[in-house]
Every structure is written in C-alpha cells, then in structure tokens.
C-alpha positions in Angstrom: -18.6 75.6 20.7 -21.7 73.7 22.0 -23.6 71.2 20.7 -25.6 72.4 17.3 -28.3 71.1 14.9 -26.7 68.8 12.2 -26.0 70.4 8.6 -25.4 68.6 5.4 -21.5 68.4 5.9 -22.4 66.6 9.2 -24.7 64.1 7.7 -23.1 60.5 7.0 -24.7 57.3 6.8 -28.7 56.5 7.5 -28.7 59.0 10.3 -27.8 62.8 11.0 -24.6 64.0 12.9 -23.6 66.9 14.9 -20.3 68.4 15.9 -19.8 68.8 19.6 -17.4 70.4 21.6 -15.4 68.1 23.8 -15.4 70.3 26.8 -19.2 70.4 26.7 -19.5 66.6 26.3 -17.4 66.4 29.6 -19.4 68.7 31.6 -23.0 67.1 30.8 -21.6 63.6 31.2 -19.7 64.4 34.4 -23.3 66.1 35.5 -25.0 63.1 34.5 -23.0 60.9 36.7 -22.8 62.9 39.7 -26.6 63.1 39.7 -26.5 59.1 40.2 -24.0 59.6 43.1 -20.8 59.1 41.2 -18.2 61.5 43.3 -17.1 64.5 41.0 -13.6 63.3 40.5 -14.6 59.9 39.5 -17.6 61.2 37.3 -15.0 63.3 35.5 -12.5 60.4 35.3 -15.0 58.2 33.5 -16.5 61.1 31.4 -13.2 61.8 30.4 -12.5 58.5 29.1 -15.3 58.5 27.2 -14.9 61.8 25.3 -10.9 60.8 24.7 -12.2 57.6 22.9 -14.3 59.9 20.6 -11.3 62.3 19.9 -9.2 59.4 19.0 -12.0 58.2 16.5 -12.8 55.5 18.5 -16.6 56.1 18.9 -17.6 52.6 19.7 -16.2 53.5 23.2 -17.2 56.8 23.4 -19.9 58.4 24.8 -22.8 56.6 23.3 -21.7 53.9 26.5 -23.0 56.7 28.8 -26.4 55.4 29.2 -25.4 51.8 29.8 -23.5 53.1 32.6 -26.3 55.1 34.2 -28.6 52.1 33.8 -26.4 50.1 35.5 -25.6 52.5 38.2 -29.9 52.7 38.7 -30.2 48.7 39.1 -27.3 49.0 42.0 -25.3 46.3 39.7 -22.4 49.2 39.7 -21.4 51.1 43.0 -21.0 54.8 42.2 -18.5 55.0 44.6 -15.5 52.9 44.0 -14.1 51.3 47.1 -11.6 48.7 46.4 -10.5 46.3 48.9 -6.6 45.0 49.4 -6.9 41.3 49.0 -3.1 40.7 48.8 0.0 43.1 48.7 3.3 41.5 48.1 5.4 44.6 47.3 5.7 44.8 43.5 2.2 42.3 43.3 -1.0 43.6 44.6 -4.7 42.1 44.1 -7.6 44.3 44.8 -11.6 43.4 44.8 -13.5 46.3 43.1 -16.5 45.3 44.9 -18.5 46.1 41.5 -17.2 49.9 41.5 -17.0 51.7 37.9 -14.2 50.2 35.6 -12.7 53.6 34.9 -12.2 54.1 38.3 -10.6 50.8 39.5 -8.7 50.5 36.1 -7.1 54.1 37.1 -6.2 52.9 40.6 -4.9 50.1 39.5 -2.7 52.3 37.0 -1.3 54.4 39.7 -0.4 51.6 42.1 1.6 49.4 39.1 3.4 52.7 38.3 4.5 53.4 42.1 5.3 49.7 42.5 7.2 50.0 39.2 9.4 53.0 40.1 10.1 51.2 43.6 10.7 47.4 42.1 11.2 47.9 38.4 7.9 46.1 37.9 4.3 46.5 39.3 1.4 44.2 38.9 -2.0 44.6 39.7 -5.1 42.5 39.6 -8.3 43.6 39.8 -11.7 41.6 40.3 -15.4 42.0 40.4 -14.9 45.1 38.6 -17.0 46.7 35.1 -16.0 47.5 31.8 -13.5 50.3 31.5 -13.6 52.1 28.4 -11.0 51.9 26.1 -7.7 50.1 27.2 -5.1 52.7 26.4 -6.8 55.4 28.2 -4.4 53.8 31.2 -1.7 52.3 29.4 -0.7 55.9 27.6 -1.0 57.3 31.2 1.5 54.7 32.5 3.7 55.8 29.5 3.8 59.5 30.2 4.9 58.3 33.9 8.0 56.7 32.1 6.3 53.2 32.1 6.1 50.7 29.2 2.8 48.8 30.4 0.4 45.9 29.6 -3.4 46.0 30.4 -5.7 43.2 29.9 -9.4 42.8 30.6 -12.0 40.1 30.0 -15.6 41.0 28.9 -19.2 39.1 28.4 -19.1 36.3 25.6 -19.1 37.6 22.2 -17.1 35.0 19.8 -18.0 31.1 19.5 -14.7 29.3 20.6 -12.9 28.2 17.4 -15.4 25.5 15.7 -18.3 26.6 18.1 -21.2 28.5 17.2 -22.4 29.7 20.7 -21.0 32.7 22.4 -18.5 31.5 25.4 -15.3 33.9 25.2 -15.3 37.7 25.2 -13.7 40.1 23.2 -11.1 40.4 25.9 -9.5 43.4 24.9 -5.5 44.2 25.7 -3.2 47.4 25.4 0.5 47.4 25.3 1.8 51.3 25.5 5.6 52.6 25.5 6.5 56.1 26.2 7.4 57.9 22.8 8.4 61.7 23.0 5.5 63.5 24.4 3.0 60.4 23.2 3.1 57.0 22.9 3.5 54.1 20.6 0.4 52.1 22.0 -1.8 49.4 20.6 -5.4 48.5 21.9 -7.3 45.8 20.4 -10.3 43.4 21.1 -9.5 39.7 19.9 -12.5 39.7 17.8 -12.7 40.7 13.8 -13.8 44.1 15.5 -14.7 45.5 18.9 -18.6 44.7 19.7 -18.7 48.7 19.9 -18.4 49.1 16.7 -21.3 47.1 15.9 -23.3 49.0 18.5 -22.4 52.1 16.8 -23.1 51.1 13.5 -26.8 50.1 14.7 -26.8 53.6 16.3 -25.8 55.5 12.9 -28.3 53.0 11.0 -25.4 51.4 9.1 -24.7 48.0 7.9 -21.5 46.1 8.8 -18.9 43.9 6.7 -20.0 40.3 6.3 -16.7 39.5 7.8 -17.5 40.8 11.3 -20.1 38.3 12.4 -22.5 35.7 12.2 -26.2 35.4 13.0 -27.3 32.9 16.1 -27.7 30.4 13.3 -24.3 30.7 12.1 -24.8 32.5 8.8 -22.9 35.8 7.7 -24.6 38.7 8.3 -24.6 42.7 7.2 -27.1 43.8 9.7 -25.9 45.0 13.1 -28.7 43.9 15.3 -28.3 40.2 13.9 -24.5 40.1 14.7 -25.5 41.8 18.3 -27.5 38.6 18.7 -25.2 36.3 17.1 -21.6 35.7 17.8 -18.4 38.0 16.8 -16.1 36.4 14.6 -12.3 36.0 16.0 -9.5 38.0 14.2 -7.0 35.7 12.5 -9.2 32.8 12.8 -8.3 30.4 15.7 -5.4 32.9 16.7 -7.8 35.5 17.7 -9.8 32.8 19.9 -7.0 31.4 21.6 -5.2 34.9 22.5 -8.9 35.5 23.7 -9.1 32.4 25.7 -5.4 33.4 27.6 -6.5 36.8 28.1 -9.4 35.5 30.0 -6.9 33.4 32.0 -4.7 36.7 33.0 -7.9 38.9 33.8 -10.5 36.6 35.3 -8.9 33.0 36.3 -5.5 34.6 37.6 -7.4 37.4 39.6 -10.1 35.2 41.0 -12.8 37.3 39.1 -15.3 35.8 37.1 -14.3 34.3 33.3 -16.3 33.3 30.2 -19.8 33.3 30.3 -20.0 34.7 34.2 -18.7 38.3 32.8 -21.4 40.7 32.1 -21.4 43.5 30.0 -22.1 47.4 30.2 -25.1 47.1 27.8 -27.0 44.7 30.7 -28.5 46.8 33.2 -28.6 44.1 35.9 -26.4 41.8 36.4 -22.8 42.5 38.5 -20.1 42.8 35.7 -17.6 40.4 37.3 -15.0 41.7 34.9 -11.2 41.3 35.9 -8.2 43.2 34.7 -4.3 42.9 34.9 -2.2 45.9 34.8 1.6 45.5 34.5 3.9 48.3 34.5 7.6 48.1 33.5 9.8 51.1 34.7 12.1 51.7 31.9 14.9 53.5 33.6 15.0 49.8 35.5 15.9 48.1 32.1 18.0 50.9 30.7 19.1 54.6 30.2 16.2 56.4 29.5 17.6 58.3 26.3 18.8 55.2 25.0 15.2 53.9 25.1 14.4 57.1 23.3 16.5 56.5 20.7 16.1 53.1 20.1 12.4 53.4 20.0 12.5 56.5 17.9 14.9 54.5 15.5 12.2 51.7 15.2 9.5 54.4 14.7 11.9 55.8 11.9 12.5 52.4 9.9 8.8 51.6 10.0 7.9 55.2 8.7 10.6 55.5 5.9 9.3 52.1 4.7 7.8 52.3 1.0 4.0 52.4 0.8 2.1 49.4 -0.7 -0.2 50.0 -3.5 -3.5 52.0 -1.9 -1.6 53.7 0.9 -0.5 56.9 1.2 1.5 56.8 4.6 2.8 54.0 7.0 2.1 54.7 10.8 3.2 53.7 13.9 0.8 52.4 16.6 -1.0 54.9 18.1 -0.2 57.9 15.6 -3.3 58.0 13.9 -5.2 58.1 17.1 -2.8 61.3 18.0 -3.6 62.9 14.5 -7.6 62.4 15.3 -7.4 63.9 18.5 -5.3 66.8 17.0 -8.0 67.4 14.3 -10.9 66.9 16.5 -10.0 68.9 19.5 -10.5 71.9 16.9 -13.3 70.8 14.8 -15.4 68.8 17.4 -16.5 65.5 18.1 -18.7 64.3 15.7 -21.9 62.1 17.3 -25.1 60.8 15.9 -28.1 62.3 16.5 -29.1 59.1 18.4 -26.6 59.5 20.6 -27.3 63.1 21.5 -30.7 62.6 22.0 -29.9 59.8 24.5 -27.6 62.3 26.2 -30.2 65.1 26.2 -32.6 62.5 27.9 -30.1 61.6 30.7 -29.7 65.2 31.1 -32.9 66.2 31.3 -33.9 63.4 33.9 -30.9 64.4 36.3 -31.9 68.0 35.8 -28.7 68.8 34.1 -29.0 72.1 32.0 -29.3 71.6 28.3 -28.7 75.0 27.1 -25.9 73.6 24.7 -27.7 70.5 23.9 -30.0 70.5 20.6 
C-alpha cells in the first residue's frame, strides 16, 4: 500500500488526510535525507524514529518534522555526518560533544554506549552536548529496555514556557522518558513538562484545528484556542508550578551538567539557522546487576496486573499501563497505515521532488 488520495472516511478536522504505508514513508524520508548528505544508515535511523512516532500515535513528533530537519541541514546549522568527540571517559561515565550532528544519531550512539557500560559496570551514563532535537524520547529508551536495561533519557529544548509566575518564554518543554523491559515490550513513559508537547500545537495548526484553551497563552498572557497564537505565545506547564520546576531541573541534567546550552541558549528544529545547542543525558541500569531478571519480570508483571485489574472510574472502559496505548496503536497502524494530513503529504512530496526522489507513491 502506498500513499493515496483521501476518502471521506479519512477526513477529520479542517483538512483532508490520507492513509500511508509505513515502509513507503521510511523509504521516501530516507531518500530525502541521503539527498542532503546524511549517510544512509543514519538517514534510515532518523526516518524510522519519525515513522515510529506516527505509528505510536504521536504524530506531533512524526514525519511532519522532516522539512524542519532538511532546512537545518541546508543552512548548515545541523551537520549531516555526525562525528561525536569524546570529552571525558571514566568507564561508567562518558561525555560527548555532538558537534551539531543530528540529534537522533547522537542519541542512538549515546544509548549504545550507555547500555554497553551498564552491562560492564551495572550502570552507564552518557552526556551529550551540542546536539539537536532527537524526536520522541521513548524511541531510545524502548531500545535500551530490549537490551535488558531500565533507562532514563532527558533532554532540553528551546524556550516554550514561562517560569512559574512569568509571561515570557525562558524554559523548554524539556521532555524525559523512563522505560523498563516488560516481556516482549516495555513499560515506558515519555512526557514533556508542559500541559502538552509543543509538537501537538504544530500538529493542530497543520491540521487546521483549534486547541483547548488550557494548553497555552498568547504573547499578551491570555488563554487561546488558536495554535498560531499559542506558538507565538507560551505553553503552560503541566501541574502548575510542579511542571515548571521539573522542566527547570531537566535543563540542569541535560544542559548545565553536560556542558551544553540551557534556557534561552537552546534552539529548536523549526528554526532553520542557529545551532541547536541541545543537551541530553542517557542513563542505563542493567536489570541483571540489581536482581535476578526472572524475578524482575515477575515483579513488574505483578505491578502491571494490579493496575490492569483496578476497577474503572466513570467514563473509562479500561486501565492502561504506561506504553500500552502506543503498542496498541502500532499494532493497528502497521496494518491500516498511518494517517497524515494533506499538508504534511504535500510537504513530503515537495521535498522529494526537490531531492529528485521518485514520487510514484505520492499523491
């Protein structure tokens, strides 16, 4: 199944949508990236991370971001060939300079190093400075879980929220993820510290939809349902002052500690010119170093069972453990195809055409 024109069943919101085969998306996105100097292996990794986000139901971090990455590659703000440099290697601890490489490639490198060190020392920690946006954090923590590690990944991001009590952007959404191996999958959380990930606001604008008035404020400090006004304004923190404080400390871990930029010094993927300055911290914990892995599996399975067996509250049909909804979404969309708005498909078609990538499967 390739890309096809939308039908009435595909249309939601103010713009049309189409079902897209995930393999087709990976192929097109990989071709676009290699046309801009990204090595094929790295291009496939980046493309897979974007398509995987769409499969998990997080289209805010999916292929809609590819045009932003291409603009940064074209401007020279992001280096197509990632060549991280070792700044400090203490065995269990490694600090890398990403040298403005693609965030996905650098973070996957950090994951591999962190897991390898955890297998040797019980714990592995890798800090990365001078990196870029890496997509959805659970893409990497789930991989570490598949390697038998509980992992924690933090990153900072360009300013999106005001400090609690303020009205100007000073702190990023600064998302983080924790994942633990659970059978053939993982129990995993991946959240930004704002009321909503900024990408969901961009996705709403891409789809021509309004947003809840609890997500963001205008630049004048008023609630808004207009995604464009929200992008120009500030996104509200989750849980009030708690979300702001957590985001602040994630910037400490990701930027201040690693030696990267922090606060207003970080620049996002939608900015074509300035270096990203993003920092990441990847921590891997080898389950086998803590306890018998079978006992761990049993204990986590018991915890999941307790959660799943909880009586549902009014308005709910089922209780989910963290990561379960994404697994179900992927199982469904691998068969049905990924739903993309026509604006995103048009952007991909334009990029493919400009990169001399065959567009046979594109509408």
